[in-house]
C-alpha positions as CSV (number, residue, x, y, z in Angstrom):
1,M,0.0,0.0,-0.1
2,G,1.2,3.9,-0.7
3,K,1.6,6.0,2.1
4,G,-0.9,8.8,2.7
5,P,0.1,12.6,2.3
6,M,-0.3,12.7,6.3
7,A,2.6,10.1,6.3
8,E,4.9,11.4,3.8
9,N,4.5,14.9,5.1
10,L,5.9,13.3,8.6
11,I,8.5,11.6,6.5
12,K,9.5,14.7,5.1
13,S,9.7,16.8,7.9
14,E,11.9,13.9,10.0
15,V,14.1,14.0,6.9
16,G,14.0,17.6,7.0
17,L,15.3,17.6,10.7
18,T,18.1,15.0,10.2
19,C,19.5,16.2,7.0
20,R,22.7,18.3,7.0
21,L,23.4,21.7,4.6
22,P,25.2,21.0,2.0
23,R,28.8,22.2,1.2
24,V,28.8,23.8,-2.3
25,L,30.4,27.6,-1.2
26,S,33.9,27.9,-2.7
27,R,36.9,30.5,-1.2
28,L,35.5,32.7,-4.0
29,D,32.5,32.9,-2.5
30,V,33.6,33.3,1.0
31,V,35.8,36.3,-0.3
32,S,32.6,37.4,-1.9
33,I,30.5,37.1,1.3
34,V,33.1,38.9,3.2
35,I,33.5,41.8,0.7
36,G,30.0,42.3,0.1
37,G,28.9,42.1,3.7
38,V,31.5,44.6,4.9
39,I,31.3,47.4,2.5
40,G,28.0,49.0,3.1
41,S,27.5,52.3,3.4
42,G,30.1,52.8,6.1
43,I,33.0,54.2,3.6
44,F,30.7,56.7,2.0
45,L,29.8,58.1,5.2
46,V,32.5,57.3,8.0
47,P,35.1,59.7,6.4
48,A,33.6,62.5,7.7
49,K,33.4,61.3,11.7
50,I,37.1,60.6,11.2
51,A,38.1,63.9,9.9
52,Q,36.2,66.0,12.6
53,E,37.9,63.6,15.4
54,V,41.7,63.8,14.2
55,E,41.7,66.9,11.6
56,S,45.0,66.0,10.0
57,P,45.0,63.9,6.5
58,L,47.7,62.1,7.6
59,L,45.9,60.8,11.0
60,V,42.9,59.8,9.1
61,L,44.7,57.6,6.8
62,L,46.5,56.2,9.6
63,V,43.2,55.4,11.6
64,W,42.1,53.5,8.7
65,V,45.2,51.4,9.0
66,V,45.0,50.7,12.3
67,G,41.4,49.7,12.0
68,G,42.1,47.4,9.0
69,F,45.3,45.8,11.0
70,L,43.4,45.3,14.1
71,S,40.2,43.9,12.3
72,F,42.7,41.3,10.4
73,L,44.4,40.6,13.6
74,G,40.4,39.5,14.6
75,A,40.0,37.7,11.3
76,L,43.3,35.8,11.8
77,T,41.9,34.6,15.2
78,F,38.5,33.5,14.0
79,A,40.0,31.8,11.1
80,E,41.5,29.1,13.3
81,L,38.0,28.8,14.8
82,G,36.6,28.4,11.8
83,A,39.1,25.6,10.0
84,A,38.8,23.7,13.7
85,L,35.3,23.8,14.1
86,P,33.6,23.9,10.6
87,E,29.8,23.9,11.3
88,A,26.9,25.9,10.5
89,G,26.6,28.7,13.2
90,G,30.0,29.9,13.4
91,M,30.8,32.2,16.4
92,Y,28.0,30.3,18.2
93,I,29.9,27.1,18.1
94,Y,32.9,28.5,19.1
95,L,31.5,30.5,21.9
96,R,29.3,27.1,22.9
97,E,32.6,24.6,22.6
98,A,34.4,27.3,25.0
99,Y,32.1,28.7,27.4
100,G,28.9,26.0,27.6
101,P,25.6,26.6,26.3
102,L,24.2,29.3,28.0
103,L,26.6,32.2,27.0
104,S,26.3,30.7,22.9
105,F,22.6,30.9,23.4
106,L,22.6,34.6,24.6
107,F,24.6,35.6,21.5
108,G,22.3,33.6,19.3
109,W,19.4,35.0,21.0
110,T,20.5,38.8,20.6
111,L,21.8,37.9,17.1
112,F,17.9,37.3,16.1
113,L,16.2,39.5,18.7
114,V,18.4,42.8,17.8
115,I,21.7,42.4,15.9
116,D,20.8,40.8,12.3
117,S,17.2,41.7,12.2
118,G,18.0,44.9,13.2
119,A,20.5,45.4,10.7
120,I,18.6,43.8,7.9
121,A,15.7,46.3,9.2
122,T,18.0,49.1,8.8
123,L,19.8,48.5,5.3
124,A,15.8,47.8,4.4
125,V,14.5,51.3,5.4
126,A,17.8,53.0,4.0
127,F,17.7,51.3,0.7
128,S,13.9,52.5,0.7
129,A,14.0,55.8,2.6
130,N,17.3,57.2,2.3
131,Y,18.6,56.6,-1.4
132,L,15.9,55.4,-3.8
133,P,14.2,58.2,-3.3
134,Y,17.0,60.2,-5.1
135,F,15.7,58.3,-8.1
136,F,12.0,57.8,-7.4
137,K,9.6,60.2,-5.2
138,M,7.9,58.0,-2.7
139,S,5.2,58.4,-0.3
140,P,6.0,57.3,3.2
141,W,3.8,53.9,3.2
142,T,5.2,53.2,-0.4
143,S,8.6,53.6,1.2
144,K,7.5,50.9,3.7
145,L,6.1,48.7,1.3
146,V,9.4,48.9,-0.7
147,A,11.6,48.1,2.5
148,V,9.2,45.1,2.7
149,G,9.4,44.1,-0.7
150,F,13.3,44.6,-0.5
151,I,13.5,42.1,2.7
152,L,11.4,39.3,0.7
153,F,13.2,39.5,-2.5
154,L,16.5,38.7,-0.7
155,A,14.9,36.1,1.6
156,A,12.7,34.5,-1.2
157,V,16.4,34.2,-3.5
158,N,18.2,32.3,-0.3
159,Y,15.3,30.1,0.4
160,V,15.7,28.5,-2.9
161,G,19.1,27.5,-2.4
162,V,22.3,28.6,-0.8
163,R,24.1,28.6,-4.3
164,W,21.3,31.1,-5.7
165,G,22.1,33.6,-2.4
166,A,25.8,33.2,-3.1
167,N,25.5,33.9,-6.9
168,L,23.5,37.2,-6.0
169,Q,26.3,38.0,-3.4
170,N,29.1,37.4,-6.1
171,L,27.1,39.8,-8.4
172,L,26.3,42.8,-6.0
173,T,30.1,42.5,-5.0
174,L,31.4,42.6,-8.1
175,I,29.2,45.5,-9.0
176,K,30.1,47.2,-5.8
177,T,34.1,47.0,-5.7
178,G,34.4,47.7,-9.6
179,A,32.2,50.9,-9.1
180,I,34.0,51.7,-6.2
181,I,37.5,51.2,-8.1
182,G,35.5,53.5,-11.0
183,I,34.7,56.0,-8.9
184,C,38.1,56.4,-7.3
185,G,39.7,56.3,-10.7
186,A,37.1,59.1,-11.9
187,I,38.3,61.3,-9.1
188,F,41.8,60.8,-9.9
189,I,41.4,61.7,-13.6
190,F,38.8,64.0,-13.6
191,G,39.1,65.7,-10.6
192,K,41.5,68.5,-10.5
193,G,43.0,67.9,-7.2
194,N,45.7,69.1,-4.7
195,P,48.4,66.9,-3.8
196,D,48.9,69.4,-0.4
197,N,45.5,67.7,0.8
198,F,47.3,64.6,1.6
199,L,49.9,66.6,4.0
200,N,48.2,69.5,5.4
201,P,47.3,70.1,8.2
202,Q,49.9,68.2,9.7
203,P,49.5,66.1,13.2
204,E,49.3,68.0,16.2
205,K,52.0,66.8,18.7
206,F,51.1,64.0,20.9
207,S,49.2,64.7,23.8
208,L,46.3,62.5,25.7
209,D,43.9,64.9,23.9
210,L,44.9,63.8,20.9
211,L,44.9,59.8,21.8
212,S,41.6,60.2,23.1
213,A,40.4,61.6,19.6
214,F,42.1,59.2,17.7
215,G,40.7,56.5,19.8
216,V,37.2,58.0,19.1
217,A,38.0,57.9,15.4
218,L,39.5,54.5,15.6
219,V,35.8,53.1,16.9
220,A,34.2,54.6,13.9
221,T,36.4,52.5,11.4
222,F,35.6,49.3,13.4
223,W,32.0,49.8,12.6
224,A,32.8,50.5,8.7
225,Y,35.0,47.1,8.8
226,K,32.5,45.0,10.6
227,G,30.6,42.2,9.1
228,W,33.6,39.7,8.1
229,E,32.7,37.5,11.1
230,S,29.3,36.5,9.2
231,A,31.2,34.2,6.7
232,T,31.5,31.8,9.7
233,Y,28.2,31.6,10.2
234,S,28.0,29.6,7.2
235,A,31.0,27.3,7.5
236,G,28.8,24.4,7.6
237,E,28.4,25.2,3.6
238,V,32.1,25.8,2.7
239,K,34.0,23.3,0.8
240,N,37.1,22.5,2.3
241,P,36.8,24.9,5.0
242,G,40.4,24.1,6.7
243,S,41.6,26.0,4.0
244,N,39.1,27.8,2.1
245,L,37.4,29.4,5.3
246,P,40.4,31.2,6.7
247,L,42.1,32.1,2.9
248,G,38.5,33.6,2.0
249,I,38.0,35.8,5.3
250,L,41.4,36.8,5.1
251,I,41.4,37.5,1.4
252,G,38.1,38.9,1.5
253,L,39.1,41.6,4.6
254,G,42.4,42.2,3.0
255,A,40.3,43.4,-0.3
256,V,38.3,45.7,1.6
257,I,41.0,47.3,3.6
258,G,42.5,48.2,0.2
259,L,39.8,49.5,-1.2
260,Y,38.8,51.5,2.0
261,L,42.1,53.1,1.7
262,L,42.0,53.4,-2.0
263,A,38.6,55.3,-1.4
264,N,39.9,57.7,1.4
265,L,43.3,58.7,-1.0
266,A,40.5,59.7,-3.5
267,Y,38.7,61.9,-1.4
268,L,41.3,63.6,0.4
269,Y,42.8,64.2,-3.2
270,V,40.2,66.6,-4.3
271,L,38.7,67.3,-0.9
272,P,40.9,69.1,1.9
273,A,40.6,67.1,5.5
274,S,38.6,70.2,6.9
275,L,35.7,69.9,4.0
276,I,35.8,66.3,4.6
277,A,34.8,67.1,8.3
278,R,32.1,68.9,7.4
279,T,30.5,66.8,4.5
280,P,28.5,64.1,6.0
281,R,28.5,62.6,2.3
282,V,31.9,62.9,1.3
283,A,31.7,60.2,-1.7
284,A,28.9,62.3,-3.6
285,E,30.8,65.8,-3.0
286,A,34.3,64.5,-4.0
287,M,32.3,62.7,-7.3
288,Q,30.7,66.2,-7.7
289,V,34.0,68.1,-7.9
290,A,35.3,65.3,-10.3
291,V,32.4,64.9,-12.8
292,G,29.6,67.3,-11.9
293,P,26.0,67.1,-10.8
294,A,25.8,63.5,-12.0
295,G,28.1,62.3,-9.2
296,A,25.6,62.3,-6.4
297,S,23.7,60.0,-9.0
298,I,26.2,57.9,-9.2
299,I,27.5,57.5,-5.7
300,S,23.7,57.0,-4.7
301,L,23.1,54.2,-6.9
302,V,26.3,52.4,-5.7
303,I,25.1,52.9,-2.4
304,L,21.8,50.9,-3.2
305,F,23.8,48.1,-4.7
306,S,26.2,48.1,-1.3
307,I,23.2,48.3,0.8
308,M,21.5,45.2,-1.0
309,G,24.9,43.3,-0.7
310,A,25.2,43.6,2.8
311,A,21.4,43.0,3.6
312,N,21.9,39.8,1.1
313,Q,24.7,38.6,3.3
314,N,22.9,38.9,6.3
315,L,20.2,36.7,4.9
316,L,22.6,34.3,3.4
317,C,24.6,33.6,6.8
318,S,22.7,34.5,10.0
319,P,20.0,32.3,9.6
320,R,22.6,29.4,9.9
321,V,22.9,30.5,13.6
322,Y,19.2,30.0,14.5
323,F,19.5,26.7,12.4
324,A,22.3,25.3,15.1
325,M,20.6,26.9,17.9
326,A,17.2,24.5,16.7
327,R,19.8,21.9,16.2
328,D,20.9,21.9,20.1
329,K,17.6,21.9,21.0
330,V,17.3,25.5,22.6
331,F,15.2,27.2,19.9
332,F,11.9,26.6,18.1
333,Q,12.4,23.2,16.6
334,K,11.0,23.8,13.4
335,I,13.6,26.0,12.7
336,A,16.2,22.9,12.5
337,S,14.5,21.8,9.6
338,V,16.4,21.4,5.8
339,H,14.3,21.7,2.8
340,P,13.9,18.5,1.2
341,R,14.4,20.1,-2.2
342,F,16.3,23.2,-2.0
343,F,18.8,22.4,1.0
344,T,18.4,25.6,3.0
345,P,17.6,26.3,6.5
346,H,14.5,27.5,4.9
347,V,12.2,28.1,8.3
348,S,15.2,30.1,10.0
349,I,14.9,32.2,6.8
350,I,11.4,32.8,7.2
351,A,11.8,33.6,10.7
352,I,14.7,36.1,10.5
353,S,13.0,37.7,7.7
354,L,9.2,38.1,9.2
355,W,10.8,39.3,12.7
356,S,13.1,42.1,10.5
357,I,9.9,43.3,8.7
358,G,8.2,43.6,11.9
359,L,11.1,46.0,13.0
360,S,11.3,47.7,10.0
361,L,7.6,48.6,10.2
362,T,7.6,49.7,13.5
363,G,10.4,51.8,13.5
364,T,12.0,50.3,16.6
365,F,15.1,49.2,14.9
366,E,16.8,52.0,15.6
367,Q,16.4,52.4,19.0
368,L,17.4,48.6,19.6
369,F,20.3,48.7,17.3
370,T,21.7,51.4,19.5
371,Y,20.9,49.2,23.0
372,V,23.2,46.6,21.7
373,V,26.4,48.1,20.8
374,F,27.8,47.2,24.0
375,G,27.0,43.6,24.3
376,Q,27.9,42.9,20.7
377,W,31.1,44.0,21.0
378,L,31.5,42.1,24.3
379,F,30.7,38.6,22.3
380,F,33.2,39.5,19.7
381,G,35.8,39.8,22.5
382,L,34.7,36.5,24.2
383,T,34.7,35.0,21.0
384,G,38.5,36.0,20.0
385,A,39.4,34.8,23.7
386,A,38.1,31.7,22.8
387,V,41.1,30.7,21.1
388,F,43.3,31.0,24.3
389,I,40.6,28.7,25.9
390,L,40.1,26.1,22.9
391,R,43.5,25.6,22.7
392,R,43.9,24.4,26.7
393,K,40.8,22.5,26.7
394,R,40.9,20.7,23.6
395,P,44.4,20.4,22.8
396,D,43.9,17.3,20.3
397,L,40.9,19.4,17.9
398,P,42.7,19.3,14.6
399,R,43.8,22.7,13.4
400,P,44.4,23.0,9.9
401,Y,45.1,26.8,10.6
402,K,46.5,28.2,13.6
403,T,46.4,32.0,14.3
404,W,49.6,33.5,13.0
405,G,51.2,35.6,15.6
406,Y,49.6,33.6,18.6
407,P,49.4,34.6,21.2
408,L,49.7,38.2,20.4
409,T,47.2,38.4,17.9
410,P,44.2,37.3,19.8
411,A,44.9,39.4,22.5
412,L,45.3,42.6,20.5
413,F,41.9,41.9,19.0
414,V,40.3,41.0,22.4
415,M,41.6,44.5,23.4
416,A,40.4,46.6,20.9
417,A,36.8,44.8,21.4
418,I,37.1,45.9,25.0
419,L,37.7,49.2,23.7
420,I,34.9,49.5,21.7
421,S,32.7,47.7,24.5
422,V,34.0,50.1,27.0
423,N,33.4,53.4,24.8
424,S,30.0,52.0,24.4
425,L,29.6,51.8,27.7
426,V,30.7,55.2,28.8
427,K,29.2,57.1,26.2
428,E,25.8,55.4,25.9
429,F,25.2,54.1,29.2
430,W,21.8,53.9,29.9
431,N,21.6,52.1,26.3
432,S,24.2,50.0,26.9
433,L,22.3,48.9,30.1
434,A,19.1,48.4,28.3
435,G,20.9,46.2,26.0
436,L,22.3,44.2,28.7
437,G,18.6,43.8,29.9
438,I,17.7,42.5,26.2
439,I,20.8,40.1,26.5
440,M,19.4,39.2,29.7
441,L,16.2,38.3,28.8
442,G,17.3,35.3,27.2
443,I,18.6,33.6,30.1
444,P,14.5,32.5,31.0
445,A,14.4,31.9,27.4
446,Y,17.3,29.5,27.5
447,F,15.8,27.4,30.6
448,Y,12.7,27.3,28.9
449,W,14.4,25.2,26.1
450,R,16.2,23.3,28.3
451,A,13.1,22.3,30.0
452,R,11.4,21.4,27.0
453,L,14.5,19.1,26.2
454,K,14.4,17.1,29.6
455,D,10.5,16.3,28.8
């Protein structure tokens, strides 16, 4: 006798809960995930903040170099963890193995509730309300519908296959990388620049005030460089992860550092640092100087592609964290399912997409996002420190790649993460306290799922 529809659905459900995600991502895909996820709108907006703090163009460039260097130390550190534990979930897995299930759950909880959902909502609203209206005038409600459509489109692409999501990421990364290089080329060729802009004004004499200003500017670069860690979330789908994951992360972040320095050199070529400090949209201003009014339109178009690439990275990578949590039975069990045809964590993709849409429609994402800055970088620091813990705790764990410069490399990165956390705590004390409250709300949720596991 043939099986009835209910029996067939039950079998499919059970297969979905035991099926693994296929390894289909190449080294090039990892590079694209890193570049496309890191380069959003930061390089077009952050330079003004940095110039306000340090004033001297030499210090502006030094801030970007130091920020890139410290971020690269983080990538070197995470690369060891990713190669040793190449599973879906990335940071969640490393925190679980180093500190136990509660801390890793709180990371995943915060990632779902605020960090990645807030990032997707922020990017969707920036796409529909800040940059698309440059080309199409829209009412507030139309803008909200476009934001919802933006999220649903990216969710659908990633739902039907990781290869589809990766191909879109590769295309968007190619477009934005080519566009940034083209913009810099146009500025150098057509802009009547002044080489003195690279040197004047000279840095002030060393003082504690200058060091403090440099530190504030450095924190701004960390935001522009953030996003490379998301590639670890998809480690369970990377082919030959012991090699491709660490190399992909390092090559991708290295390319981002090069592009950021090239862009800043282009800005300084046509704009003095004092003008950059007063120009919130420095890329548009530089392009306008170089090619006229059309420059602002070109920059707005490039930022639209950059935003889409950054959002797609979130929907390509972050559902793997919630998928891993569900596999550990500390999240909704259905989220552990793998689609029987597309082999994606489809329920996890739907869940984060719907929650992101809710945040984008209510407008609460902006405040929520500011709350978790402190906690987010604490998780970063704890993950960096996991290299020390796991080398002691699991010395026999195969490590195809070991952190170059250990122990100094992870130690410096952990110190950088602590610097950002302390800066957030001092400058936004009540927001940081609220963020810790959001994280702590995960404690009763964790024990709820642990109790269900025992039943």
